[in-house]
C-alpha positions in Angstrom: -40.3 2.1 -49.7 -41.8 5.4 -50.7 -38.4 6.6 -51.8 -37.9 3.5 -54.0 -41.2 4.0 -55.7 -40.4 7.7 -56.4 -37.0 6.7 -57.9 -38.5 4.1 -60.1 -41.0 6.6 -61.4 -38.3 9.0 -62.1 -36.5 6.5 -64.3 -39.6 5.7 -66.3 -40.2 9.4 -66.8 -36.6 9.8 -68.0 -36.9 6.9 -70.4 -40.2 8.3 -71.8 -38.6 11.7 -72.2 -35.6 10.2 -74.0 -37.9 8.2 -76.4 -39.8 11.4 -77.2 -36.6 13.2 -77.9 -35.3 10.4 -80.2 -38.6 10.3 -82.1 -38.5 14.1 -82.4 -34.9 14.0 -83.7 -35.9 11.3 -86.2 -38.7 13.4 -87.5 -36.4 16.4 -87.8 -33.5 14.4 -89.5 -33.0 15.6 -93.1 -34.1 13.3 -95.9 -31.1 11.8 -97.7 -30.7 12.4 -101.5 -30.2 9.0 -103.2 -29.6 8.3 -107.0 -32.6 6.5 -108.5 -33.0 4.8 -111.8 -36.1 3.6 -113.6 -36.0 0.1 -115.0 -36.6 -0.3 -118.7 -37.0 -3.3 -120.9 -35.0 -3.5 -124.1 -33.6 -5.8 -126.7 -30.1 -6.8 -125.6 -27.4 -8.5 -127.7 -25.8 -11.3 -125.8 -22.0 -11.6 -126.3 -19.5 -14.3 -125.6 -16.0 -13.0 -125.0 -12.8 -14.9 -126.1 -9.1 -14.2 -126.1 -7.6 -13.7 -129.5 -4.3 -12.8 -131.1 -3.7 -10.4 -134.0 -2.0 -11.2 -137.3 -1.4 -9.1 -140.4 -3.5 -9.6 -143.5 -0.2 -11.0 -144.9 2.8 -11.8 -142.7 5.6 -12.7 -145.1 8.9 -14.0 -143.7 12.0 -12.7 -145.5 14.7 -15.4 -146.2 17.8 -15.5 -148.3 17.9 -17.7 -151.4 21.7 -17.6 -151.6 24.7 -17.9 -149.3 26.9 -15.0 -148.5 27.8 -12.0 -146.3 25.3 -9.3 -145.7 26.8 -6.1 -147.1 23.9 -3.7 -146.6 20.5 -3.2 -144.8 18.5 -0.6 -146.6 15.5 0.1 -144.4 14.6 1.5 -141.0 13.4 -1.2 -138.7 9.8 -1.0 -137.6 8.9 1.4 -140.5 6.6 1.0 -143.6 8.2 -0.4 -146.8 7.0 -0.5 -150.4 6.7 -3.5 -152.6 10.0 -3.9 -154.5 11.9 -1.7 -152.1 15.5 -3.0 -151.5 15.8 -4.5 -148.0 19.1 -6.4 -147.9 22.2 -6.7 -150.0 24.4 -9.8 -150.0 28.0 -9.9 -151.3 27.5 -10.5 -155.1 31.1 -11.2 -156.0 31.0 -15.0 -156.4 27.7 -14.8 -158.3 28.9 -12.0 -160.6 32.0 -14.1 -161.4 29.8 -17.1 -162.3 27.6 -14.9 -164.5 30.8 -13.6 -166.3 31.9 -17.2 -166.8 28.6 -18.2 -168.2 28.7 -15.3 -170.6 32.0 -16.6 -171.9 30.6 -20.1 -172.3 27.7 -18.7 -174.3 30.1 -16.7 -176.5 32.2 -19.9 -177.1 29.1 -21.9 -177.9 27.8 -19.3 -180.3 31.2 -19.3 -182.1 31.0 -23.1 -182.3 27.5 -23.0 -183.7 28.5 -20.4 -186.3 31.4 -22.7 -187.4 29.1 -25.7 -187.6 26.5 -23.7 -189.5 29.1 -22.5 -192.0 30.4 -26.1 -192.5 26.8 -27.4 -193.1 26.1 -24.6 -195.7 29.3 -25.6 -197.5 28.7 -29.4 -197.5 24.9 -29.4 -198.3 25.3 -28.1 -202.0 28.1 -30.5 -202.6 26.0 -33.4 -201.3 23.3 -32.5 -203.7 25.6 -33.0 -206.7 27.2 -36.1 -205.0 30.5 -34.3 -204.6 30.6 -35.5 -201.0 29.2 -38.6 -199.4 25.9 -38.6 -197.6 27.8 -39.7 -194.4 29.7 -36.4 -194.5 26.4 -34.5 -194.8 24.9 -36.3 -191.9 28.0 -35.6 -189.8 27.8 -31.9 -190.6 24.0 -31.8 -189.7 24.7 -33.6 -186.4 27.6 -31.3 -185.6 25.3 -28.2 -186.2 22.5 -29.6 -184.1 24.9 -30.4 -181.2 26.4 -26.9 -181.4 23.0 -25.4 -181.3 21.9 -27.5 -178.3 25.1 -26.5 -176.5 24.5 -22.9 -177.2 20.9 -23.1 -175.9 22.1 -24.9 -172.7 24.7 -22.2 -172.1 22.1 -19.5 -172.6 19.8 -21.2 -170.1 22.7 -21.6 -167.6 23.5 -17.9 -168.0 19.9 -17.0 -167.3 20.0 -19.1 -164.1 23.2 -17.5 -163.0 21.7 -14.1 -163.5 18.7 -15.2 -161.3 21.2 -16.3 -158.6 22.9 -13.0 -158.9 19.6 -11.1 -158.5 19.0 -13.0 -155.2 21.8 -11.0 -153.7 19.3 -8.1 -153.7 16.4 -8.9 -151.4 13.4 -6.7 -152.0 10.1 -6.3 -150.2 7.4 -8.6 -151.6 4.5 -6.4 -150.5 3.6 -3.0 -149.1 3.7 -3.3 -145.4 5.4 -2.8 -142.0 8.8 -4.4 -141.5 10.1 -5.6 -138.1 13.5 -5.8 -136.4 16.2 -7.5 -138.5 17.5 -10.8 -137.0 20.9 -10.4 -138.7 23.2 -7.3 -139.2 25.7 -6.2 -141.8 28.7 -8.5 -141.8 26.7 -11.6 -140.7 26.7 -14.7 -142.9 23.4 -15.9 -144.2 22.8 -19.4 -145.7 20.1 -20.4 -148.2 19.9 -23.8 -146.6 19.5 -22.3 -143.1 16.1 -21.8 -141.4 17.0 -18.4 -140.1 14.5 -15.6 -141.0 16.0 -12.2 -141.8 12.8 -10.3 -141.1 9.0 -10.2 -141.5 6.9 -7.8 -143.5 3.2 -7.5 -142.5 0.4 -6.0 -144.5 -1.7 -4.3 -141.7 -4.4 -2.6 -143.8 -6.6 -5.3 -142.4 -5.9 -7.4 -139.3 -6.8 -11.0 -138.7 -7.7 -12.1 -135.2 -7.6 -15.8 -134.4 -9.4 -17.2 -131.4 -10.7 -20.6 -130.2 -14.1 -21.6 -129.0 -15.0 -24.8 -127.1 -17.0 -27.6 -128.6 -19.9 -26.7 -126.4 -19.9 -23.1 -127.6 -19.7 -24.3 -131.2 -22.7 -26.5 -130.7 -24.6 -23.7 -129.1 -24.0 -21.4 -132.1 -25.0 -24.2 -134.5 -28.3 -24.6 -132.6 -28.9 -20.9 -132.6 -28.4 -20.7 -136.3 -30.7 -23.7 -136.9 -33.5 -22.0 -134.8 -33.0 -18.6 -136.4 -31.3 -18.6 -139.8 -31.6 -14.8 -139.9 -29.1 -14.6 -137.0 -26.2 -15.7 -139.2 -25.4 -12.1 -140.1 -25.3 -11.0 -136.5 -23.2 -14.0 -135.4 -20.7 -13.2 -138.2 -20.0 -9.8 -136.6 -17.3 -9.5 -134.1 -16.1 -6.7 -131.7 -12.7 -6.1 -130.1 -11.6 -4.8 -126.7 -7.9 -3.8 -126.5 -5.4 -4.3 -123.7 -6.3 -0.9 -122.1 -10.0 -1.9 -122.0 -10.9 0.5 -124.8 -13.3 -0.8 -127.4 -11.9 -0.9 -131.0 -14.3 1.2 -133.2 -14.3 -1.0 -136.2 -16.5 -4.1 -136.5 -15.0 -7.3 -137.7 -16.5 -10.2 -139.8 -15.8 -13.9 -139.4 -13.4 -14.9 -142.1 -13.3 -18.6 -141.7 -13.5 -21.5 -139.2 -11.2 -24.5 -139.1 -12.5 -27.7 -140.6 -12.2 -29.7 -137.3 -12.2 -29.5 -133.6 -8.6 -29.8 -132.3 -8.6 -33.2 -130.6 -5.9 -32.1 -128.1 -7.6 -28.9 -126.9 -11.2 -29.6 -127.7 -11.5 -26.2 -129.4 -12.3 -24.8 -132.8 -10.1 -22.1 -134.3 -12.0 -19.2 -135.8 -10.6 -16.2 -137.6 -12.1 -12.7 -137.9 -10.9 -9.8 -140.0 -11.0 -6.2 -139.0 -10.3 -3.0 -141.0 -7.3 -1.1 -139.7 -7.5 2.4 -141.2 -5.4 4.1 -138.5 -2.9 1.3 -137.9 -4.0 1.0 -134.3 -3.7 -2.8 -134.5 -0.4 -4.5 -135.2 0.5 -8.2 -135.3 1.1 -10.0 -132.0 -1.4 -8.2 -129.9 -3.6 -10.1 -127.4 -7.2 -8.8 -127.5 -10.6 -9.8 -126.3 -13.0 -10.5 -129.0 -16.8 -10.5 -128.6 -19.0 -12.7 -130.6 -22.8 -12.1 -130.8 -24.5 -15.3 -129.8 -28.2 -14.2 -129.6 -30.4 -11.1 -128.9 -32.5 -11.2 -125.8 -35.9 -9.6 -126.5 -37.4 -7.3 -123.8 -34.7 -7.9 -121.3 -34.6 -6.1 -118.0 -31.2 -4.4 -117.8 -29.9 -2.5 -114.7 -26.4 -1.1 -113.7 -24.4 -3.5 -111.6 -23.9 -0.8 -108.9 -27.7 -1.1 -108.3 -27.4 -4.8 -107.4 -26.0 -6.0 -104.0 -24.8 -9.6 -103.6 -24.8 -11.2 -100.1 -23.6 -14.8 -100.0 -24.9 -15.6 -103.5 -28.2 -13.8 -103.0 -28.9 -10.8 -105.2 -31.1 -7.9 -104.0 -32.0 -4.4 -105.0 -33.5 -1.4 -103.1 -36.9 -0.6 -104.7 -38.5 2.8 -104.3 -42.3 3.0 -103.9 -44.5 5.9 -105.0 -44.0 7.5 -101.5 -40.2 7.3 -102.0 -39.8 4.7 -99.3 -37.2 1.9 -99.6 -37.8 -1.8 -99.7 -35.6 -4.7 -100.4 -36.4 -7.0 -103.4 -34.7 -10.3 -104.1 -33.9 -10.8 -107.8 -32.3 -13.4 -110.1 -29.3 -11.8 -111.8 -28.4 -13.3 -115.2 -25.6 -12.5 -117.6 -23.4 -9.5 -117.2 -23.2 -7.1 -120.2 -20.3 -4.7 -119.6 -21.1 -2.8 -116.4 -24.8 -3.8 -116.5 -26.7 -6.9 -115.4 -29.6 -8.7 -117.0 -32.3 -9.4 -114.3 -34.1 -12.6 -115.2 -36.7 -12.4 -112.4 -37.8 -10.0 -109.7 -38.2 -6.7 -111.6 -40.6 -5.2 -114.2 -40.3 -2.4 -116.6 -41.0 0.9 -114.8 -39.8 -0.1 -111.4 -37.6 2.4 -109.6 -34.3 1.3 -107.9 -32.1 3.2 -105.5 -28.3 3.1 -105.9 -27.4 3.0 -102.2 -23.6 2.6 -102.5 -21.9 3.3 -99.2 -25.0 5.2 -97.7 -26.3 3.7 -94.5 -30.0 3.7 -95.1 -32.4 1.2 -93.7 -35.3 -0.4 -95.5 -38.5 1.6 -94.8 -36.6 4.9 -94.8 -37.9 7.8 -96.9 -35.5 9.2 -99.4 -35.3 12.1 -101.8 -34.8 10.6 -105.3 -32.3 12.1 -107.6 -32.2 11.1 -111.3 -29.1 8.9 -111.8 -29.0 9.6 -115.6 -29.3 6.1 -116.7 -29.0 4.7 -119.3 -25.9 6.8 -119.7 -25.7 8.7 -123.0 -22.9 7.2 -125.1 
């Protein structure tokens, strides 16, 4: 019995000694450095993001107006072209032959007109002295007028044939960027066909078309009704490219369609962007941001400072003694890599960015400035 009591006492002393050692180790453990930010309130523009597609300021499809064999391609595909620059040649032989025939017809008509005019000049003085009948004079006048009309018709036909001949040379209608040719030298092209030889795009400015839902359209209309001064901000648009870089130029709403598409329930909107460095080309898919409103005095924090656990959002607050505590917050809209906090924080609060650090609430930390907001 005595030995049992002694053994039990030894266990208690051992546990007490171990507890003291643990407490001592805890006190001697180094304080962990943790990045800390200070919450600030600021005016934040609220964007809505949409998927859009780019178009040239002008995208002109090149088609042939005559039938024939392509005899020459006079540009480098994918390169800039100038207005009036020769792009395609079509075999002109049959059209040149028609022009030559029309020239002959004009010459014959002019000869016939000259003969009729000479006959009229001969008969008119004779008619005045009644040396010939009035019927002969009328016949000479009619013959002259018919010859003149035939000459004019042949001249008009020659002009038309020359126009047809000119269509065998296809020139660029604008300054722009030309694409890949759909036909090559030796291919036959038809004026009645629907084939497009190529497309020339003016890319000095780029149009971006995107669609918004009917609900989003009504939201914008209510916003403008409540704040007419917001119209200028709503008209501004911003682009994010496929590599997630932000396009430096700001766009402006160009137009909106007259109606909601009944099949998709969306409204098509077009915005136009300057393209001084030709970064944008037709056919790109981009993300376009539209400013819907500006949130005054919003609490904005980096997303890495907010933890989500089963739909519950929390942050690690730092008190004046640099101790951690957990705060529940209501996270609102995401703005880039930041989060608007609708409820739970005030301007001036300090938050710790724990990340993968294993630190329990109630622990004392050594705060390190997290350099936020980051300098752009």
